[in-house]
C-alpha positions in Angstrom: -11.6 -19.4 2.1 -14.2 -20.4 -0.5 -14.2 -24.2 -0.5 -10.5 -24.6 0.3 -9.7 -26.4 3.5 -6.5 -25.8 5.5 -5.1 -29.0 4.0 -6.0 -27.8 0.5 -4.2 -24.5 1.0 -1.1 -26.2 2.3 -1.0 -28.5 -0.7 -1.4 -25.5 -3.0 1.4 -23.6 -1.3 -1.1 -20.9 -0.3 -1.8 -21.3 3.4 0.7 -18.7 4.7 -0.4 -15.9 2.3 -4.1 -16.7 2.9 -3.7 -16.5 6.7 -1.8 -13.2 6.4 -4.5 -11.6 4.3 -7.3 -12.8 6.6 -5.5 -11.7 9.8 -5.4 -8.1 8.8 -8.4 -6.7 10.7 -6.9 -8.2 13.9 -3.4 -6.8 13.0 -5.0 -3.4 12.4 -6.8 -3.4 15.7 -3.5 -4.1 17.5 -1.7 -1.4 15.4 -4.4 1.1 16.4 -4.0 0.2 20.1 -0.3 0.6 19.8 -0.8 4.1 18.3 -3.0 5.0 21.2 -0.4 3.9 23.7 2.3 6.0 22.0 0.1 8.9 21.0 1.6 11.3 23.5 5.2 10.3 22.7 4.5 10.7 19.0 3.0 14.2 19.4 5.9 15.3 21.7 8.4 14.1 19.1 6.7 16.0 16.3 6.1 19.2 18.2 9.7 19.3 19.2 10.7 19.2 15.6 8.2 21.7 14.3 9.0 24.2 17.0 12.6 24.5 15.5 11.8 24.9 11.8 8.9 25.4 9.4 8.2 23.9 7.0 9.8 20.5 7.8 10.4 18.1 4.9 8.8 14.7 5.5 10.1 12.0 3.2 8.1 8.7 3.1 10.4 6.1 1.8 10.8 2.3 1.3 11.5 -0.2 -1.5 8.9 -2.0 -3.6 5.6 -2.4 -1.7 7.0 -0.4 1.2 7.4 2.6 -1.1 3.8 2.4 -2.1 2.8 3.0 1.5 3.9 6.6 1.1 2.5 6.9 -2.4 -0.9 5.9 -1.1 -0.8 8.2 1.9 0.7 11.3 0.2 -2.4 12.7 -1.6 -4.6 12.5 1.5 -2.0 14.1 3.8 -1.3 16.9 1.3 -5.0 17.6 1.2 -5.8 17.6 4.9 -2.5 19.1 6.3 -2.4 22.5 4.6 -2.1 24.3 7.9 0.4 21.9 9.3 4.2 22.4 9.4 4.9 19.3 7.2 6.0 19.3 3.6 5.3 15.8 2.5 7.1 13.8 -0.2 7.1 10.1 -1.1 10.3 8.9 -2.7 11.4 5.3 -3.0 14.7 4.3 -1.4 15.7 3.0 -4.8 15.3 6.5 -6.2 17.1 8.2 -3.3 20.0 5.8 -3.5 20.5 6.4 -7.2 20.3 10.3 -7.0 20.6 11.3 -3.3 21.1 15.0 -3.9 17.8 15.3 -5.7 16.0 14.6 -2.5 18.3 15.1 0.5 19.2 18.8 1.1 21.7 19.7 3.8 20.0 22.9 4.9 16.4 21.6 5.0 15.2 20.1 8.3 14.0 16.6 7.3 12.1 13.7 8.8 12.9 10.5 7.0 10.0 8.1 7.5 11.3 4.6 6.7 8.7 1.8 5.9 10.1 -1.7 6.0 8.9 -5.2 6.6 12.2 -6.8 7.4 14.3 -3.6 7.8 17.1 -5.4 6.1 16.8 -4.2 2.5 20.2 -2.8 1.4 18.6 0.3 -0.2 16.7 1.1 3.0 19.8 0.8 5.2 21.9 2.8 2.7 19.3 5.6 2.5 19.4 6.1 6.3 23.2 6.3 6.1 23.0 8.8 3.2 20.5 11.0 5.0 22.7 11.1 8.1 25.6 12.1 5.8 23.8 14.7 3.8 21.2 16.4 6.0 22.4 18.5 8.9 19.2 18.5 10.9 17.8 15.0 10.4 15.1 13.2 12.3 13.7 9.8 11.6 10.6 7.8 12.2 11.1 4.1 11.6 7.9 2.1 10.9 8.9 -1.5 10.6 7.5 -5.0 11.2 10.8 -6.7 12.3 12.0 -6.1 15.9 15.4 -7.5 15.1 15.8 -5.9 11.6 18.7 -3.5 11.0 16.5 -0.4 10.8 14.8 -1.3 14.2 18.2 -2.0 15.8 19.7 1.3 14.6 16.7 3.2 15.9 17.0 2.0 19.4 18.7 4.5 21.7 18.6 7.3 19.1 16.5 10.2 20.5 16.2 11.6 17.0 14.7 8.4 15.7 11.1 7.4 16.7 10.7 3.6 16.4 7.1 2.5 15.8 7.2 -1.3 15.7 4.3 -3.0 14.0 2.4 -6.0 15.5 4.6 -9.1 15.3 2.1 -10.9 13.1 2.5 -8.2 10.5 6.0 -9.4 9.7 4.7 -11.5 6.8 6.3 -14.9 6.4 4.9 -15.3 2.9 6.8 -13.9 -0.1 4.4 -11.0 -0.8 3.8 -8.1 1.6 0.2 -8.1 2.7 -0.5 -7.3 6.4 2.9 -5.6 6.6 1.8 -3.0 4.0 -1.6 -2.3 5.5 -0.3 -2.1 9.1 2.4 0.4 8.2 -0.1 2.4 6.1 -2.5 2.6 9.0 0.2 3.6 11.5 1.5 6.4 9.3 -2.0 7.7 8.7 -2.7 7.8 12.4 0.6 9.6 13.1 0.3 12.4 10.5 -3.5 12.9 9.9 -4.4 16.0 12.0 -7.9 14.8 12.8 -8.9 14.2 16.4 -8.6 10.8 17.9 -12.4 10.4 18.1 -12.7 11.0 14.3 -9.9 8.6 13.6 -11.6 6.0 15.8 -14.9 6.3 14.0 -13.3 6.0 10.6 -11.2 3.1 11.8 -14.3 1.3 13.0 -15.9 2.0 9.6 -13.0 0.5 7.6 -13.2 -2.7 9.7 -16.9 -3.1 8.7 -16.1 -2.4 5.0 -13.3 -5.0 5.0 -15.7 -7.5 6.5 -18.0 -6.9 3.5 -15.1 -7.8 1.2 -14.5 -11.1 3.0 -18.2 -11.8 3.0 -18.4 -11.2 -0.8 -16.0 -13.8 -2.0 -18.7 -15.5 -4.2 -18.6 -12.4 -6.5 -14.8 -12.6 -6.7 -15.0 -16.3 -7.5 -17.4 -15.6 -10.3 -15.0 -13.0 -11.7 -12.1 -15.5 -11.7 -14.1 -17.7 -14.0 -13.3 -15.2 -16.8 -10.2 -16.3 -18.7 -8.0 -13.1 -18.4 -4.3 -12.8 -19.0 -3.9 -9.1 -18.2 -5.0 -7.1 -15.1 -5.1 -3.3 -15.1 -5.8 -1.3 -11.9 -6.9 2.3 -12.1 -7.3 4.8 -9.4 -6.9 8.5 -8.6 -5.6 10.3 -5.4 -4.7 7.7 -2.8 -5.9 4.9 -5.2 -3.1 5.7 -7.7 -0.5 4.4 -5.2 -2.8 1.6 -4.2 -3.2 0.6 -7.8 0.6 0.3 -8.1 0.6 -2.1 -5.1 -2.5 -4.0 -6.4 -0.9 -4.7 -9.8 2.4 -5.8 -8.1 0.5 -8.4 -6.0 -0.8 -10.0 -9.2 2.6 -9.9 -10.9 4.4 -11.3 -7.8 2.0 -14.1 -6.9 1.5 -15.3 -10.5 5.3 -15.0 -11.2 4.6 -12.8 -14.2 2.1 -15.2 -15.8 -0.4 -12.3 -15.7 0.7 -9.0 -17.3 -0.2 -6.0 -15.2 -0.5 -2.2 -15.4 -1.6 0.7 -13.2 -2.7 4.2 -14.1 -5.1 6.9 -13.1 -8.5 6.9 -14.8 -7.8 10.2 -16.6 -4.2 9.3 -17.5 -5.3 5.9 -18.9 -6.6 7.4 -22.1 -3.2 9.0 -22.9 -1.7 5.8 -24.4 -1.9 3.2 -21.7 -5.4 2.2 -22.8 -3.7 0.5 -25.7 -3.1 -2.5 -23.4 -6.8 -3.3 -23.2 -7.7 -6.4 -25.2 -10.1 -9.3 -25.0 -7.9 -11.0 -22.4 -7.9 -8.0 -20.0 -9.5 -7.5 -16.6 -9.8 -3.8 -15.7 -10.5 -2.8 -12.1 -11.3 0.8 -11.1 -10.9 1.9 -7.5 -13.8 4.2 -7.3 -13.4 7.5 -5.3 -15.9 8.7 -2.7 -15.0 12.3 -3.6 -18.0 13.5 -5.7 -15.9 15.4 -8.2 -13.2 12.7 -8.7 -16.0 10.1 -9.0 -17.4 11.9 -12.1 -14.1 11.1 -13.9 -14.1 7.5 -12.6 -17.6 6.9 -14.0 -16.8 8.5 -17.3 -14.0 6.1 -17.9 -15.9 3.1 -16.7 -18.8 3.9 -19.1 -16.2 4.4 -21.9 -14.6 1.0 -21.3 -18.0 -0.7 -21.0 -19.0 1.0 -24.3 -15.8 -0.2 -26.0 -16.8 -3.8 -25.2 -13.2 -5.0 -25.5 -12.1 -6.0 -22.0 -12.9 -9.5 -20.8 -14.0 -8.1 -17.4 -14.6 -4.6 -15.9 -15.0 -4.0 -12.2 -15.8 -0.8 -10.3 -15.2 -0.8 -6.6 -17.6 1.6 -4.9 -19.5 2.2 -1.7 -22.9 2.8 -3.5 -24.1 0.8 -6.5 -24.0 2.8 -9.7 -26.4 2.6 -12.7 -24.0 0.9 -15.1 -24.4 -1.9 -17.6 -21.8 -4.6 -18.4 -19.9 -3.6 -15.3 -19.3 -5.9 -12.3 -19.4 -3.8 -9.1 -17.8 -4.4 -5.7 -20.3 -2.6 -3.5 -19.1 -2.1 0.0 -22.0 -0.2 1.4 -21.5 1.4 4.9 -21.2 5.1 5.8 -19.4 7.4 3.3 -15.7 7.7 4.2 -12.5 9.3 3.0 -10.7 7.5 0.2 -7.7 6.8 2.4 -9.9 4.6 4.6 -11.5 3.0 1.6 -8.0 2.0 0.6 -8.0 -0.8 3.2 -11.0 -2.9 2.0 -10.0 -2.2 -1.6 -6.5 -3.5 -0.8 -7.9 -6.7 0.7 -10.0 -7.3 -2.4 -6.9 -6.9 -4.6 -4.9 -9.2 -2.4 -7.5 -11.9 -2.6 -7.8 -11.5 -6.4 -4.0 -12.0 -6.7 -4.0 -15.0 -4.4 -6.9 -16.7 -6.1 -5.5 -16.0 -9.6 -2.2 -17.5 -8.6 -4.0 -20.6 -7.4 -6.0 -20.8 -10.5 -2.8 -20.8 -12.6 -1.2 -23.4 -10.5 1.5 -21.1 -9.0 2.4 -21.4 -5.3 1.6 -18.0 -3.7 3.7 -18.5 -0.6 6.8 -19.2 -2.8 5.8 -17.8 -6.2 9.2 -17.4 -7.9 10.1 -20.9 -9.3 13.5 -19.7 -10.4 14.4 -18.1 -7.1 15.6 -15.0 -8.9 13.1 -12.8 -7.0 13.4 -12.9 -3.2 11.5 -11.9 -0.1 14.3 -9.6 0.9 16.1 -8.2 -2.2 19.5 -9.6 -3.0 22.3 -8.6 -5.3 22.3 -4.8 -4.5 25.8 -3.4 -4.4 25.8 -0.1 -2.4 28.4 2.3 -3.7 30.0 5.0 -1.4 28.7 8.5 -2.2 30.9 11.5 -2.2 29.0 14.8 -2.8 
């Protein structure tokens, strides 16, 4: 990576996270192959549920980064699945645990789709227990990276719980979730997107090429890092709103809070959050491929460029735009849906967070010097729930 040798990365405490970011195209290819092997089983599982009830509530859930998988996926699936039997929601386990009756309805047939790297987060395990307690006709899909995690172990032998294990390499050993997030996102997209396999295959091939463009364009990212910024703001609409949430968290985690972060939608940004922009700010806009949405992205980028306040302004896009005073991450390639653009955009954000942490002298593999923030959350007391 750039001019860092393996020895350099080990000394900087960054070798694990670097490896796990770079391995993602290989992990994705294995995840895609796993989906193809299980495609018939997945379809039979879903058809059996939809033949009993319509609509079926599908709740994507997880904690922290795992919750943002569903947040990123939800807008796309709601847009393309209008004739399908699924009523999609994305609700963090932390929200379900605090107010279970808001989301879990006894009389509504529900599929709880749990995303988890380790499968051992107390909120994730507790939400499964609550769903079993509160929903009469409950099914589950468990998408996890840890074969021996609690969620995976509970799913085995349960005919109402479809276990979709991710490639072993996706069980990130580093503090921050990188390939675990993207692998679970890809698998859930393949499971619920109603497109034909041939269409999915073409789009998957395209996202691999776009991601290669990100890895090949590190010089542009290195130039950006020369700017002395203390705040990073990510903006995105549709799937990119959830992705912006994940992107800002990576910076916050890997720098141990030395960089202040925010996420918003481009249109929502004007309604107060824009107050955060100062001369120490880096603003990154995940540009949409949707022609209508793109108009609003470009309006805000031009406005921010005209303000001339931010230290740096980046627009991620597939085609170069006629803009002044704006750095552009131009991926090129064939036009594709935003949900597939999310993968190269994600890698860009991960690399930015990694290199920013290194620049600040923080150790990305173990970024919390106090130990108060952990790879698997600690300190959660799960209280019994009596409806």
